[in-house]
Each structure stands twice: as C-alpha cells, then as structure tokens.
N, C-alpha and C positions, 0 to 999 in steps of 0.2 A: 244559542240554546245549549247551555252547558250540560243540562241533564241528558240531552240527546247525545252529546259528545261522549259522556260516560257510558251511556247505553250502547253506543256503537263500539266502543272499546271492548265492552263485555261481550257483545254479539260477535265481534271479530275474533276474540279469544276463543269463543265456542266453536268457530268454524275454521280455526287454524290460521287466522289472519290478525295477530296481535297488532295493536296500534291503528286499527281501522278508524277513520275519522271522516268528517265531512270535507269535501274538496273545495276548491276555489269557487265552484259554481253553486255551492250550498247544498250539495247532495253527495251521496256515495253510490257508485255504480260498479257492479261486478259482472263479469262474463264467466259463466260456468263452462266446464268441458263439454257439456251437452249442447252448447250453443244458446242455451237459455240465459237471459240477463235478469239481474235483480238490481233494483235501485230503491233507495230510501232517502226521503227528504222531508224537512219540516214544512208545514203549511199552516201558519197561524197557531192555533192551539191543538193541531192534529199532526200526525206523522203519516205521510203517504208512503205506501209500500207498493212497488210495481214489480211484476214478473212478466217477462215477455218471451215469446217463442218466434223463431223465424217462420214465415209462412210464404215462401217465394212463389208457390204455384197455385195455392187455393185460398188466398187471403180473404177475398170477399165471402166465399162460402163459409170459411171458419168464423169470420166476424158475425155473420148472420146466426150461426149456431151459438156463438158466444152470447149474442144479445138475447136469444131465446133462453139460454141457461141463466142469464143475469136478471131476467124478468122477475119482478117482485113475487109472483106466484110460485116461483121455484126456489126462492132463497131458503137456505138452511143455515141460519146463523149470520155469517159474515156477508155484508153487502159488497158486491163486486161490480165494478164498472169495466166495460170492455171497449177497446178502440183499436184502430190500426195506426201504426206509426212506421214511417220509412226511416231506416238507419243504414247508412252506407250502401244505399241503393237496394236494400232488401226490405220488403214489407214485414212487419212484425205484429203479431197479435199480442196486445197488451192487456193484462188484467191488473186492476188497481183497487186497493182497499185503503180505507182510512182507519187509523188507530188513534183514539183520544190520547193527547199528549200525556195526560196524567197516568195512563195505563201502558204507555209505550216503554216497557222494560225489555231487556234482551230476550226473555222468554216469549213475550207477546210478539216481538218482531219475528222470531224464528217460527212460531206457530203460524203467523200470517203468511210468511214466505212459503211454508209447507202447504198451507191451505190453498194459496193461489196456484202453486205448482200442480197440486192434485186437481184443482178446478180447471186449469188449462188442459190437463190430460183428459179429463172428462168431456170438456167442450170439443176437443179434437175427435173424440170417439163417439159423440152424439150422432 
C-alpha cells in the first residue's frame, strides 16, 4: 500500500518522527509518554486507527462505559469500536476507527488519533 507508506511518512514528519513506516507486521505502533498507544494499519480498502489506554484496575467498568459511549445513539461523527486487549500483562481499553483508504491522508490520520484520544478521555470520565 504505497499510498499509506507516503501518508505515514508525512504523518511521522508532522509528529517529529521522520521516516515513519509500516513495520514487518504490516502496521505501525507508537507508545506515547502518557502510556497511551497509537497503531495504524491497512485493512483492505480502509485504514484502521487504534488508540489505547492502560486500564489495570477498572478495565471491565471502563469497557462498559466505552460501549455505552460507542452506541449508535450517541455517535457524533466518527464511528468508534471499543474493546479490551491485554498487552504485556496489562489490560488496555482500545478505541478503533476506520478511515476510508481514499481519504486516509496525514491530516485525516492525525484528526482520527486526536478524536479517539478525546473519546477515550470522555469514556473514562463518563
């Protein structure tokens, strides 16, 4: 997916990581200083954008709040899917959004990461 490679280089340059590219697993994953993780990967004609937070003590409760927030009746633009995933022994609340491949430029990826980050903050505070 050469277009995504170019997009990731531009996205990486915008966040101070020139040369950002898909890894051997077909995705790119970043861990932020806050402990939040961001991953981007192609999926057919879409690009999946993941943002996750560690949830070591209240994972189940946070997932239930996230599911309520993700319900179609509360959607405000971007459709978000929520799940739990364990990484390195720590449960993480995962928010996922799909971006149409044709629309997946660096700006769209940055906006999606920002929206998912704010969405996770709101789900935590619900």
